[in-house]
Residue frames relative to the residue before (quaternion, step in Angstrom):
aa qw qx qy qz dx dy dz
X 1.0000 0.0000 0.0000 0.0000 0.00 0.00 0.00
X 0.4369 -0.7138 0.4745 0.2728 3.62 -0.78 0.99
X 0.5527 -0.5974 0.4648 0.3487 3.54 -1.23 0.58
X 0.5108 -0.6256 0.4741 0.3506 3.59 -1.04 0.67
X 0.6034 -0.5648 0.3989 0.3972 3.57 -1.11 0.56
X 0.8447 0.1781 -0.1608 0.4784 3.54 -1.18 0.72
X 0.2862 0.7726 -0.5213 0.2223 3.60 1.13 0.55
X 0.5900 0.5566 -0.3717 0.4516 3.63 1.12 -0.57
X 0.6601 0.4984 -0.3074 0.4704 3.57 0.96 -0.86
X 0.6335 0.5139 -0.3277 0.4766 3.58 1.02 -0.77
X 0.6424 0.5222 -0.3173 0.4626 3.59 0.97 -0.83
X 0.6321 0.5217 -0.3246 0.4721 3.56 1.04 -0.80
X 0.6630 0.5023 -0.3061 0.4631 3.59 0.86 -0.95
X 0.6700 0.4917 -0.3026 0.4666 3.58 0.92 -0.86
X 0.6255 0.5355 -0.3290 0.4624 3.58 1.06 -0.73
X 0.6346 0.5171 -0.3231 0.4748 3.57 0.99 -0.82
X 0.6828 0.4947 -0.2856 0.4555 3.56 0.89 -0.94
X 0.6497 0.4978 -0.3115 0.4828 3.60 1.15 -0.58
X 0.5276 -0.6448 0.4072 0.3742 3.58 1.21 -0.35
X 0.3331 0.7452 -0.5042 0.2819 3.58 1.24 0.34
X 0.4192 -0.7473 0.4584 0.2360 3.59 -0.53 1.20
X 0.6438 0.5153 -0.3340 0.4566 3.60 0.94 -0.80
X 0.6509 0.5037 -0.3113 0.4752 3.59 0.99 -0.83
X 0.6503 0.5173 -0.3210 0.4544 3.59 0.97 -0.80
X 0.6381 0.5115 -0.3276 0.4731 3.60 1.00 -0.78
X 0.6617 0.5014 -0.3025 0.4682 3.57 0.90 -0.94
X 0.6544 0.5029 -0.3105 0.4716 3.57 0.97 -0.85
X 0.6196 0.5375 -0.3317 0.4660 3.59 1.03 -0.78
X 0.6380 0.5128 -0.3154 0.4801 3.59 1.05 -0.79
X 0.6425 0.5298 -0.3210 0.4512 3.56 1.01 -0.80
X 0.6520 0.5429 -0.3127 0.4270 3.58 1.09 -0.69
X 0.4757 0.6561 -0.4596 0.3633 3.60 1.21 -0.06
X 0.5566 0.6154 -0.3881 0.4012 3.58 1.21 -0.35
X 0.5201 0.6700 -0.4117 0.3333 3.61 1.15 -0.52
X 0.6702 0.5011 -0.3076 0.4529 3.59 0.85 -0.95
X 0.6718 0.4966 -0.2987 0.4615 3.58 0.94 -0.89
X 0.6413 0.5224 -0.3256 0.4581 3.58 0.95 -0.85
X 0.6903 0.4807 -0.2918 0.4552 3.58 0.81 -0.99
X 0.6481 0.5127 -0.3262 0.4590 3.60 0.95 -0.82
X 0.6721 0.4926 -0.3011 0.4637 3.58 0.91 -0.88
X 0.6806 0.4794 -0.2957 0.4685 3.60 0.88 -0.89
X 0.6297 0.5255 -0.3312 0.4664 3.58 1.05 -0.78
X 0.6391 0.5111 -0.3251 0.4740 3.60 0.97 -0.82
X 0.6531 0.5417 -0.3083 0.4301 3.56 0.97 -0.87
X 0.7443 0.3713 -0.2172 0.5108 3.60 1.09 -0.68
X 0.6806 -0.5407 0.2836 0.4050 3.57 1.17 0.50
X 0.5255 -0.6735 0.3914 0.3421 3.57 1.15 0.63
X 0.0519 0.8416 -0.5289 0.0963 3.53 0.78 1.12
X 0.7575 0.2949 -0.1697 0.5571 3.60 1.11 -0.66
X 0.4081 -0.6968 0.5253 0.2682 3.57 -1.05 0.73
X 0.7585 -0.4032 0.2628 0.4394 3.57 -1.34 0.13
X 0.6780 0.4914 -0.2989 0.4577 3.60 0.89 -0.89
X 0.6429 0.5122 -0.3231 0.4691 3.57 0.99 -0.79
X 0.6460 0.5135 -0.3178 0.4669 3.59 1.04 -0.77
X 0.6283 0.5291 -0.3375 0.4598 3.59 1.01 -0.79
X 0.6654 0.4920 -0.2994 0.4748 3.57 0.92 -0.90
X 0.6516 0.5134 -0.3126 0.4628 3.56 0.97 -0.87
X 0.6266 0.5339 -0.3445 0.4512 3.61 0.97 -0.78
X 0.6386 0.5098 -0.3283 0.4738 3.59 1.00 -0.76
X 0.6449 0.5173 -0.3174 0.4644 3.57 0.96 -0.85
X 0.6582 0.5143 -0.3116 0.4528 3.58 0.93 -0.91
X 0.6524 0.5059 -0.3279 0.4591 3.59 0.89 -0.89
X 0.6473 0.5094 -0.3215 0.4671 3.60 0.96 -0.82
X 0.6494 0.5147 -0.3138 0.4636 3.59 0.98 -0.82
X 0.6411 0.5231 -0.3280 0.4559 3.58 0.95 -0.87
X 0.6589 0.4930 -0.3160 0.4721 3.60 0.89 -0.88
X 0.6759 0.5113 -0.2924 0.4429 3.57 0.92 -0.95
X 0.7711 0.3657 -0.1832 0.4879 3.60 0.97 -0.83
X 0.3409 0.7843 -0.4750 0.2076 3.58 1.24 0.06
X 0.6160 0.5536 -0.3485 0.4388 3.60 1.05 -0.67
X 0.6443 0.5305 -0.3172 0.4504 3.60 1.20 -0.44
X 0.4831 0.6775 -0.4428 0.3340 3.63 1.22 -0.26
X 0.0728 -0.7623 0.6429 0.0171 3.52 -1.02 0.97
X 0.4796 -0.7216 0.4243 0.2632 3.61 -0.88 0.88
X 0.3302 0.7291 -0.5343 0.2719 3.59 0.83 0.94
X 0.7528 0.1395 -0.1114 0.6336 3.55 1.37 -0.11
X 0.6380 -0.5112 0.3973 0.4168 3.56 -1.25 0.30
X 0.6074 -0.5653 0.4150 0.3733 3.55 -1.12 0.65
X 0.6434 0.5197 -0.3265 0.4576 3.60 1.00 -0.77
X 0.6292 0.5161 -0.3325 0.4766 3.61 1.08 -0.62
X 0.6236 0.5308 -0.3244 0.4734 3.55 1.07 -0.78
X 0.6461 0.5010 -0.3051 0.4882 3.60 1.00 -0.85
X 0.6201 0.5437 -0.3365 0.4546 3.59 0.99 -0.84
X 0.6488 0.5256 -0.3158 0.4506 3.59 0.94 -0.87
X 0.6481 0.4974 -0.3185 0.4807 3.58 0.99 -0.79
X 0.6207 0.5365 -0.3361 0.4626 3.59 1.00 -0.81
X 0.6694 0.5091 -0.2969 0.4523 3.56 0.83 -0.98
X 0.6673 0.5054 -0.2963 0.4599 3.57 0.88 -0.96
X 0.6909 0.4760 -0.2805 0.4663 3.58 0.85 -0.97
X 0.6289 0.5290 -0.3389 0.4581 3.61 1.02 -0.73
X 0.6535 0.5063 -0.3172 0.4648 3.58 0.91 -0.87
X 0.6536 0.5048 -0.3162 0.4669 3.58 0.96 -0.81
X 0.6493 0.5179 -0.3228 0.4538 3.60 0.94 -0.83
X 0.6586 0.4897 -0.3075 0.4816 3.59 0.94 -0.84
X 0.6377 0.5248 -0.3230 0.4621 3.58 0.96 -0.83
X 0.6553 0.5026 -0.3109 0.4705 3.61 0.92 -0.90
X 0.6530 0.5281 -0.3186 0.4395 3.56 0.93 -0.88
X 0.7334 0.4253 -0.2397 0.4732 3.60 0.90 -0.86
X 0.5758 0.5970 -0.3744 0.4145 3.55 1.24 -0.30
X 0.7534 0.3590 -0.1800 0.5206 3.58 1.20 -0.44
X 0.0080 0.8437 -0.5367 0.0052 3.61 0.55 1.05
X 0.5921 0.5927 -0.3773 0.3947 3.61 1.11 -0.51
X 0.6073 0.5600 -0.3659 0.4286 3.61 1.18 -0.29
X 0.3975 0.7275 -0.4783 0.2899 3.59 1.21 -0.06
X 0.5887 0.5754 -0.3736 0.4276 3.60 1.06 -0.61
X 0.6355 0.5324 -0.3359 0.4470 3.59 1.05 -0.63
X 0.7302 0.4343 -0.2293 0.4749 3.55 1.06 -0.73
X 0.5211 0.6625 -0.4009 0.3589 3.57 1.27 -0.05
X 0.6026 -0.5275 0.4500 0.3951 3.52 -1.33 0.28
X 0.6838 -0.5140 0.3124 0.4130 3.63 -1.12 0.51
X 0.6653 0.4971 -0.3248 0.4525 3.60 0.93 -0.78
X 0.6214 0.5239 -0.3405 0.4726 3.59 1.14 -0.61
X 0.6115 0.5356 -0.3502 0.4655 3.59 1.06 -0.70
X 0.6508 0.5077 -0.3153 0.4682 3.59 0.95 -0.87
X 0.6461 0.5133 -0.3187 0.4663 3.60 0.98 -0.82
X 0.6337 0.5284 -0.3225 0.4639 3.59 1.03 -0.82
X 0.6099 0.5659 -0.3569 0.4247 3.59 1.04 -0.75
X 0.6837 0.4564 -0.2788 0.4965 3.57 1.07 -0.74
X 0.7357 0.4462 -0.2384 0.4503 3.57 0.88 -0.99
X 0.8036 0.1107 -0.0365 0.5836 3.62 1.05 -0.72
X 0.1109 -0.8499 0.5103 0.0703 3.60 0.43 1.15
X 0.6072 0.5573 -0.3721 0.4269 3.63 1.04 -0.60
X 0.6527 0.4982 -0.3091 0.4798 3.59 0.98 -0.86
X 0.6278 0.5399 -0.3275 0.4552 3.56 0.96 -0.86
X 0.6594 0.5077 -0.3030 0.4643 3.58 0.95 -0.87
X 0.6573 0.5028 -0.3107 0.4676 3.59 1.00 -0.80
X 0.6095 0.5393 -0.3524 0.4621 3.59 1.06 -0.73
X 0.6951 0.4597 -0.2829 0.4749 3.58 0.88 -0.90
X 0.5961 0.5372 -0.3662 0.4711 3.60 1.10 -0.56
X 0.6381 0.5145 -0.3132 0.4796 3.57 1.05 -0.76
X 0.6256 0.5369 -0.3293 0.4604 3.57 1.02 -0.78
X 0.6672 0.5242 -0.3037 0.4333 3.58 0.93 -0.87
X 0.6403 0.5260 -0.3292 0.4526 3.60 1.17 -0.42
X 0.5910 0.5674 -0.3636 0.4434 3.58 1.28 -0.19
X 0.5297 -0.5822 0.4745 0.3939 3.55 -1.21 0.33
X 0.7379 -0.4741 0.2613 0.4031 3.56 -1.27 0.49
X 0.6731 0.4933 -0.3111 0.4548 3.61 0.85 -0.90
X 0.6644 0.4943 -0.3131 0.4650 3.61 0.91 -0.84
X 0.6016 0.5409 -0.3539 0.4694 3.61 1.06 -0.70
X 0.6630 0.5141 -0.3010 0.4534 3.54 0.92 -0.95
X 0.6424 0.5258 -0.3237 0.4540 3.59 0.95 -0.86
X 0.6834 0.4799 -0.2897 0.4678 3.60 0.83 -0.97
X 0.6561 0.5084 -0.3187 0.4577 3.60 0.94 -0.82
X 0.6553 0.5076 -0.3175 0.4605 3.59 0.93 -0.86
X 0.6764 0.4933 -0.2913 0.4629 3.57 1.01 -0.83
X 0.8309 0.2955 -0.1275 0.4538 3.57 0.63 -1.10
X 0.7286 0.3906 -0.2605 0.4987 3.60 1.05 -0.53
X 0.7490 0.3523 -0.2095 0.5206 3.59 1.08 -0.70
X 0.4243 -0.7548 0.4221 0.2684 3.59 1.27 -0.17
X 0.3803 0.7259 -0.4951 0.2886 3.61 1.13 0.48
X 0.4776 -0.6272 0.5209 0.3275 3.56 -1.22 0.45
X 0.6457 -0.5111 0.3831 0.4184 3.57 -1.23 0.31
X 0.6193 0.5410 -0.3423 0.4545 3.59 1.05 -0.71
X 0.6577 0.5014 -0.3079 0.4703 3.60 0.95 -0.86
X 0.6488 0.5131 -0.3175 0.4637 3.58 0.98 -0.84
X 0.6382 0.5297 -0.3302 0.4507 3.59 0.92 -0.88
X 0.6600 0.5012 -0.3033 0.4703 3.57 0.96 -0.85
X 0.7071 0.4717 -0.2824 0.4447 3.58 0.81 -0.97
X 0.7340 0.3883 -0.2328 0.5062 3.61 1.08 -0.62
X 0.3780 -0.7519 0.4555 0.2903 3.57 1.35 0.02
X 0.4305 0.6552 -0.4858 0.3865 3.55 0.88 1.11
X 0.5221 -0.5738 0.5060 0.3771 3.56 -1.20 0.43
X 0.5999 -0.6049 0.3880 0.3516 3.57 -1.03 0.83
X 0.6766 0.4911 -0.3104 0.4525 3.61 0.85 -0.88
X 0.6179 0.5263 -0.3406 0.4745 3.59 1.06 -0.71
X 0.6558 0.5126 -0.3061 0.4620 3.54 0.94 -0.92
X 0.6482 0.5189 -0.3234 0.4539 3.59 0.91 -0.88
X 0.6491 0.5154 -0.3225 0.4572 3.58 0.92 -0.87
X 0.6692 0.4883 -0.3034 0.4708 3.57 0.88 -0.92
X 0.6511 0.5359 -0.3122 0.4376 3.57 0.96 -0.92
X 0.7207 0.4406 -0.2676 0.4636 3.59 0.76 -0.99
X 0.6139 0.5149 -0.3518 0.4840 3.60 1.10 -0.59
X 0.6294 0.5262 -0.3344 0.4638 3.59 1.02 -0.77
X 0.6502 0.5033 -0.3216 0.4695 3.60 0.93 -0.84
X 0.6311 0.5310 -0.3358 0.4551 3.57 1.00 -0.80
X 0.6610 0.4935 -0.3120 0.4714 3.60 0.92 -0.88
X 0.6469 0.5070 -0.3256 0.4674 3.59 1.02 -0.75
X 0.6204 0.5323 -0.3418 0.4636 3.59 1.03 -0.73
X 0.6382 0.5218 -0.3241 0.4641 3.56 0.99 -0.84
X 0.6305 0.5207 -0.3267 0.4739 3.59 1.03 -0.77
X 0.6487 0.5047 -0.3168 0.4734 3.59 0.96 -0.86
X 0.6389 0.5199 -0.3270 0.4633 3.59 0.98 -0.81
X 0.6485 0.5176 -0.3177 0.4588 3.59 0.96 -0.86
X 0.6919 0.4660 -0.2937 0.4668 3.58 0.87 -0.90
X 0.6039 0.5356 -0.3607 0.4673 3.62 1.12 -0.55
X 0.6456 0.5080 -0.3224 0.4703 3.59 0.99 -0.80
X 0.6541 0.5072 -0.3138 0.4652 3.59 0.96 -0.86
X 0.6554 0.5127 -0.3114 0.4589 3.59 1.01 -0.81
X 0.6618 0.5171 -0.3068 0.4478 3.60 1.08 -0.70
X 0.6303 0.5738 -0.3371 0.3998 3.59 1.14 -0.59
């Protein structure tokens, strides 16, 4: 009787789930495709996400693939299954990014932030209210990035933090600020 299609991929997934170290290493090697898939798909849709957003998304996708590995069924190649997760997560990330246009002030250059303060004082106040909800270090990181115009590398050096740690704190801080902006928008609509 012939082997079912993709039985090797199923065996690999089952080996990973059993804790087989060789299978886990091989699977980890297979996950290197995530970065390439996301970069290619992002380029195809007009580079909606920047490099940092893609790096964060790649980490999320890898975590999702590991978490959902038990759900893999051999009706398609494992790489196709991973591609589907990449595609789904990329679409969600782009959708989330475009759903929050009011956060553009956070991503602007320092002079644009100052101009927004004059042109849209309510938004400026909400941005600062969001900043106040962050802990002191996260406030400092956001201020250095958006008000002083420093790069993440410069901020990491000046605060004596590892770059990846700084990036994680920075993006989590922006997420918390976005949530604050969303809350204040809902309150304003009521």
